[in-house]
Structures are given as C-alpha cells and as structure tokens.
C-alpha positions in Angstrom: 106.8 129.5 140.6 107.1 128.0 137.1 104.9 129.7 134.5 104.5 129.4 130.8 106.3 132.7 130.3 109.5 131.2 131.8 109.5 128.3 129.5 112.5 128.5 127.1 111.9 128.9 123.4 110.6 125.5 122.2 111.6 124.0 118.9 110.4 121.0 117.1 107.5 119.8 114.9 104.2 120.1 116.7 101.9 119.3 113.8 99.5 116.5 114.9 98.7 113.6 112.7 95.7 114.1 110.4 92.2 112.9 111.3 92.6 113.4 115.1 89.6 114.9 117.0 90.1 118.5 118.1 90.8 117.6 121.8 93.2 114.9 120.8 95.1 117.4 118.6 95.4 119.7 121.6 96.7 117.0 123.8 99.2 115.9 121.1 100.6 119.4 120.7 100.9 119.7 124.5 102.7 116.4 124.7 105.2 117.3 121.9 105.9 120.6 123.6 106.6 119.0 126.9 108.9 116.4 125.4 111.0 119.1 123.8 110.9 121.3 127.0 111.6 118.5 129.4 114.9 117.7 127.5 116.2 121.2 128.4 115.9 120.6 132.2 117.6 118.2 134.6 115.3 115.2 135.4 114.3 115.7 139.1 111.1 115.8 141.0 110.9 119.6 141.2 111.2 120.1 137.4 108.7 117.3 136.7 106.2 119.1 139.0 106.8 122.3 137.1 106.3 120.6 133.7 103.1 119.0 134.9 101.8 122.3 136.2 102.6 123.9 132.8 100.9 121.1 131.0 97.7 121.7 132.8 97.8 125.5 132.3 98.8 125.2 128.7 96.2 122.6 127.8 93.3 124.5 129.5 94.4 127.8 127.9 94.6 126.2 124.4 91.2 124.5 124.9 89.5 127.7 125.9 91.0 129.6 123.1 89.8 127.0 120.6 86.3 127.3 122.1 85.8 131.0 121.8 83.4 130.3 119.0 82.1 126.8 119.6 82.0 124.4 116.6 78.6 124.6 115.0 77.9 128.1 116.5 78.2 131.5 114.9 78.8 134.8 116.6 77.2 138.1 115.7 76.7 141.5 117.3 73.1 142.8 117.4 72.6 146.3 118.9 75.9 146.1 120.8 75.0 142.7 122.3 77.0 139.6 121.3 74.9 136.6 120.3 76.5 133.1 120.0 73.9 130.8 118.5 73.9 127.5 116.7 74.2 127.8 112.9 70.7 126.3 112.4 69.3 129.7 113.6 69.8 132.4 110.9 68.6 135.9 110.0 68.4 137.2 113.6 66.5 140.4 114.1 65.9 142.1 117.4 62.2 142.4 118.1 62.0 143.3 121.8 64.1 144.1 124.9 63.3 144.5 128.6 64.8 144.6 132.0 65.8 140.9 132.0 66.4 140.0 128.4 66.5 140.7 124.7 64.5 138.8 122.1 65.4 138.2 118.5 63.4 136.5 115.8 65.2 133.9 113.7 64.7 131.3 111.0 65.2 127.7 112.2 66.9 126.1 109.2 66.1 122.6 110.6 62.3 123.2 110.4 62.0 126.3 108.2 59.9 127.9 110.9 60.4 131.4 112.4 61.3 131.3 116.1 61.9 133.7 119.0 65.2 133.5 120.8 65.5 135.2 124.2 69.0 136.0 125.7 68.8 136.8 129.4 70.8 139.9 130.5 73.7 138.7 132.7 71.7 135.9 134.4 74.5 135.2 136.9 75.4 138.7 138.0 73.9 137.9 141.4 72.2 135.1 143.4 68.8 136.8 142.8 69.2 137.0 139.0 70.6 133.4 138.9 67.6 132.1 140.9 65.2 134.0 138.7 66.8 132.6 135.5 66.8 129.1 136.9 63.2 129.3 137.8 62.2 130.7 134.4 64.0 127.9 132.6 62.4 125.2 134.7 58.9 126.7 134.4 59.3 126.9 130.6 60.5 123.3 130.4 57.5 122.2 132.5 54.8 124.0 130.4 53.3 122.0 127.5 50.0 123.6 126.5 49.0 125.3 123.3 48.0 128.5 125.1 51.1 128.7 127.3 54.6 129.4 125.9 57.0 126.5 126.0 60.5 125.7 125.0 61.5 124.6 121.5 65.2 124.6 122.4 67.6 126.0 125.0 71.4 126.3 124.5 74.6 127.8 125.6 77.8 128.2 123.5 79.9 127.0 126.4 80.7 123.4 127.1 82.6 124.1 130.3 80.8 125.1 133.5 83.5 127.6 134.6 83.0 129.6 131.4 79.2 129.4 131.5 77.8 133.0 131.6 74.9 133.1 129.1 72.1 131.0 127.8 69.4 131.3 125.3 65.7 130.2 125.3 64.1 129.3 122.0 60.3 129.7 121.8 57.5 129.8 119.1 57.4 133.2 117.3 53.9 134.7 117.6 54.3 138.0 115.8 52.7 140.5 118.2 51.2 140.8 121.6 47.8 141.8 122.8 49.0 145.3 123.9 50.2 146.1 120.4 47.1 144.5 118.8 44.8 146.7 120.8 46.7 149.8 119.8 46.3 148.9 116.1 42.6 148.1 116.1 39.4 148.0 118.2 38.5 144.4 118.9 35.1 143.0 118.2 33.3 141.2 121.0 33.6 137.8 119.4 37.4 138.2 119.1 37.5 139.4 122.8 35.6 136.2 123.8 37.9 133.9 121.9 41.1 135.6 123.2 39.8 135.6 126.8 38.8 131.9 126.4 42.3 131.1 125.5 43.8 133.1 128.4 41.6 131.2 130.8 42.4 127.8 129.2 46.1 128.6 129.6 45.5 129.7 133.2 43.6 126.6 134.1 46.7 124.6 133.0 49.1 126.8 134.8 47.1 126.9 138.0 46.6 123.1 138.0 50.4 122.8 138.3 50.3 124.9 141.5 51.7 128.0 139.9 50.5 131.6 139.9 51.7 133.7 137.0 51.6 137.1 138.9 52.3 139.3 135.9 49.5 139.0 133.4 49.1 142.0 131.2 48.5 142.6 127.5 52.3 142.7 126.7 52.6 139.2 128.2 50.0 137.7 125.9 51.4 136.8 122.5 49.0 136.6 119.5 49.5 135.4 116.0 47.7 136.3 112.8 45.1 133.5 113.4 44.1 135.0 116.7 45.9 132.2 118.6 47.2 133.2 122.0 50.0 132.1 124.3 50.7 133.3 127.8 54.3 134.5 128.1 56.9 135.5 130.7 57.2 133.3 133.8 59.9 135.5 135.4 57.6 136.4 138.3 55.7 133.2 138.6 55.6 131.5 142.0 53.9 128.5 143.6 50.5 129.1 145.2 51.4 128.5 148.8 54.4 130.8 149.0 54.4 134.2 150.8 54.2 137.0 148.3 55.4 140.5 148.0 53.0 143.3 147.1 54.8 144.7 144.0 54.7 142.1 141.3 52.0 142.8 138.8 52.0 145.8 136.5 49.9 148.4 138.3 46.9 148.7 136.1 46.3 144.9 136.2 47.2 144.5 139.9 44.6 142.8 142.1 43.5 144.8 145.2 44.9 142.1 147.5 48.3 142.6 146.0 48.2 146.3 146.6 47.0 145.7 150.1 50.0 143.3 150.7 47.9 140.2 151.2 50.8 137.9 151.9 49.1 134.6 151.1 47.1 135.5 148.0 45.8 132.8 145.7 45.6 131.9 142.0 42.6 134.2 141.6 45.1 137.1 141.6 45.5 136.2 137.9 41.8 136.2 137.3 41.6 139.8 138.4 44.2 140.6 135.8 42.2 138.7 133.2 39.1 140.8 134.1 41.2 144.0 133.7 42.5 142.9 130.3 39.1 141.9 129.1 37.7 145.2 130.2 40.4 147.0 128.3 39.7 145.1 125.1 36.0 146.0 125.3 36.6 149.7 126.2 39.7 150.4 124.2 41.4 151.8 127.2 42.5 150.5 130.7 39.6 150.2 133.2 41.7 151.1 136.3 44.5 153.6 135.4 46.0 154.6 138.7 49.0 156.9 139.0 50.5 155.0 142.0 49.4 152.0 144.1 47.1 154.0 146.4 45.6 155.9 143.5 45.1 152.5 141.8 43.2 151.3 144.8 41.0 154.4 144.7 40.3 153.8 141.0 39.3 150.2 141.7 36.9 151.1 144.5 35.2 153.7 142.4 33.7 150.7 140.5 33.8 147.8 143.0 32.6 150.0 145.9 34.1 150.3 149.4 35.1 146.9 150.9 32.8 145.2 153.4 33.9 144.8 157.1 34.4 141.1 156.5 36.9 141.9 153.7 38.8 144.4 155.8 39.1 141.8 158.7 40.9 139.4 156.3 43.7 141.9 155.7 46.9 141.1 157.5 48.3 144.6 157.4 47.0 147.0 160.1 48.0 150.0 158.0 45.9 148.6 155.1 43.0 148.1 157.5 43.3 151.7 158.8 43.6 153.1 155.2 40.5 151.3 154.0 38.4 152.3 157.0 39.4 155.9 156.4 38.1 156.0 152.8 34.7 157.6 152.1 31.9 155.0 151.5 31.4 154.4 147.8 28.6 152.2 146.4 29.3 149.5 143.8 28.8 150.7 140.3 26.7 148.7 137.8 29.1 147.4 135.1 26.3 147.6 132.5 26.6 151.4 132.6 30.3 151.2 131.8 30.1 148.4 129.2 26.8 149.4 127.6 27.9 148.1 124.2 28.9 144.7 125.5 26.6 141.7 125.7 25.0 140.7 129.0 27.2 137.5 129.0 30.4 139.6 128.7 29.3 141.9 131.5 28.3 138.9 133.7 31.8 137.4 133.1 33.4 140.6 134.2 31.2 140.7 137.3 32.6 137.3 138.3 36.2 138.2 137.7 36.4 141.8 139.1 35.3 140.8 142.6 37.1 142.7 145.4 37.3 139.6 147.7 39.6 137.0 146.1 37.9 134.2 148.0 34.6 135.1 146.1 36.3 135.5 142.7 35.8 132.9 140.0 38.6 130.4 139.3 39.9 129.8 135.8 38.2 126.4 135.6 34.9 128.0 136.8 35.2 130.9 134.4 35.5 128.5 131.4 32.0 127.3 132.2 30.4 130.7 131.9 27.9 131.2 129.1 30.2 133.7 127.4 32.5 130.9 126.2 29.9 128.3 125.2 30.5 128.9 121.5 34.3 128.3 121.7 34.4 125.6 124.4 36.3 122.4 123.8 36.3 120.8 127.2 38.6 118.0 126.1 41.2 120.6 125.3 41.0 122.3 128.7 43.7 120.1 130.1 45.6 120.2 133.3 49.3 120.1 134.0 51.4 117.7 136.0 52.4 119.1 139.4 55.4 121.4 139.2 58.2 120.5 141.6 58.9 123.8 143.3 61.2 122.4 146.0 64.1 124.6 144.7 62.1 127.8 144.5 62.5 128.8 148.1 66.0 127.4 148.5 68.9 129.8 149.2 72.3 128.7 147.8 75.5 130.2 146.5 75.7 131.7 143.0 77.9 128.9 141.7 75.4 126.3 142.7 72.5 128.1 140.9 74.8 128.2 137.9 75.5 124.5 138.1 71.8 123.6 138.5 71.0 125.8 135.5 73.7 124.2 133.4 72.4 120.8 134.3 68.8 121.8 133.3 70.1 122.9 129.9 72.0 119.7 129.3 69.0 117.6 130.2 66.5 119.4 127.9 64.7 117.2 125.5 63.2 119.1 122.5 59.5 118.6 121.9 58.5 116.4 119.0 56.6 118.8 116.7 55.2 118.6 113.2 57.4 120.6 110.8 55.1 122.9 108.9 55.3 125.9 106.7 54.2 128.6 109.2 54.0 132.4 109.1 53.1 132.3 112.8 54.8 134.6 114.8 56.2 134.2 120.6 57.8 137.2 121.6 
C-alpha cells in the first residue's frame, strides 16, 4: 500500500502566496507537493489512486498538526492538567476539583468579570460518562434564573468531531459555597432565612421544568459576598417521572424515601435536603449524621419518630418494610427542644420540610408562602421555567453518538445577553 513514507524525496518551492487563509495554504502546499511527486511516477490509474490517497492523508495530518493549539486559544498546564482555553480567559487559578471535573477561576477580558471554568474529567471515557456530560450541558443551557447556575459560555479547542475529547463550561464565579461559609462563621437567623428563601426560589424554578436536583448539599450552594446564592451541579439531576436509584444524595441530606429505595420519588426529595441544610445552618452542625445508610435512617427516626403503617405500606421494597417494622417504636420529637434558639416561624418551616412521608411534605412553591419568608418575598421574582425536553435522558446510544450530540449542543450555544459590570462576585 502506498504511504507517505514511501514517497520519494520531494523538491520544489512550496511557499504559498501571501494572504491566503490557513486552510487554503495547506491545500496549496499539498497540491504543489503532489505535482512534483506525480511527475516522478508513470501516469496510470494505480499511481493516481495512490497519489489521491496520499493527498488525503497528508492534508488531514497537516491540518491536525496546525490545530494542536487552535487559533485564538492558549494552552497551559494547571496541576498536571492541560487546559486549552480562549485567549479572552486569563489568570486561571484552580479553586476546586471533584470526581467529575476541575474548576478554575479566570478573568474574562471581554467583560472584566471573574468567571468559573469547569473542565470535565474525560467526559467520553464511557457511555455513562458521556451521557452524564451531555445531560449536565443541556440542563445548564436550559437554566436561566438568578438563583440557579447557568452558562455564560461553553467551548472546546477542537473544530473536528473526530478530535473532540474535552469541553469547558463557563459559569458565574461566586467565591465560596455554603459549606465553607458555615465553617467560617455561625449564621444569624435572618441570613439563614434569606439563604433558604433563595434556595426555595431556585428550586421552584427547577421543579417547574420537571427536574429533580437530587444532590442538594451545602457544597452545591454557591454564595457571594452579598449573600446571593445559586444552586450548582446538575450532574445527578433527573426528570421527575423517571425511576430512581437509592444512592444519589450525599448521605446526611438524603431523604428517607431515597434510603428506602422508593423508586418513583418526587421533587419533595429536594425539600428534605433543604430542611437538613436549614437545620445545619441554625445548629452549626448536621442534624442527621449517620455513619451509613441504615444508621442515617435510625438518626432520622430519632427525630421524626417511627413511620406509620400507612407510610410503610407505600414502600415498594419488602426488605425495607421488614426492616422498618422491626425497629423499636420511637415517638416524634418536638423540634422546639432542638432549635430552642430559633424563632417559631423557623421551627414551623422545618416541621413542614422534615416530614417523613414525601406526599405530605411541603413543595417549594408552598414553602415560599410560609410566614418565615414574608420579609424577603418578591412573588414576581419567583418565576417558573419552560418545560425541559428530557426525551434524550433515558435514551441508550453508542458513545460516538453521545459525543456527536454534545458537540452539536456546544456549537448551538447562544451566550446570554448580560450587563457588563465591575464585579467582585465570585460560581464554583
């Protein structure tokens, strides 16, 4: 088979004319090379096929080599990870890393505002990772609410689908998260009220689109210096009518129906998490701190009391039913004895959120109407989302198709029209 290595030494002037676009220059060099090479072979069909094959390989190789660092992008290594980002983003500094991605802060030279850039870890290493990455991208593109993180930009340094391996999500930079904030200081009740109000307002928006977050915890709630909050991380989010697995929410904030493997749980699973987070802000420590999922359930029932027979009958798992029936009977504890420093309105709100039966638990929209939030309420700002198209979420397809769909979503992204302002705000 004819390969570039077997091509005789080529001579001649291959300098392209000035002012040609980059791709045209590559084509010109290929063509000049072929004309010189072709003159050294007899003109017959076999040699023409060989030359055409070489042209394709030579041009593709030259093009790829020229795109190792795409025009307008710069490459840098941060903590042994290579980042290829547009030149508009400067002064990258790693601020967080997790199982699925690394986050750097950067200055956007176009707006002068600090942003957070997330690079996903090998998003196309498997179909599962590819599907997760695609879902996270689509959810972030869909969310447009001041208490929910959204996309400012999304990019890849590749322009060819067959070289597409990484992409980057650009989001507002918020500075810290609620978990870090609680470690730094004890929060006053008025700040707790305002933060929980923002969480619920963001959840009302998310839930109205038919989405359950599924992983609410202090580390997924970004906060800036003005106490403004955004809900982060939609990696585990799913539509409300899908069957669910039991191990999705970080244990201390996990609703009892998740632990009990309630396969069709509802959006109120997020409300339980909000109740746990609010309780932690008021107490300065987690309310339910189990060592494993069964211990977590025991910790919950020390406060909520043993479930009623009606609740047990709703469980789909026979093992879960048997386990609950075998537990000693425990009465419900009065939350006023635990949150004795909190206002009656705060305790009442917790009573509505930390309900064992999810069907009796308050929704986000209902929680916003509780007396605790009267001071902060702006009903006109408690908006709802357009329905989210989740037709792809339960689809199974080959890895290359997930990659193609993700590439298309990146190319179709339209940046939000935002006011450029001098901001010290800081989303993680």
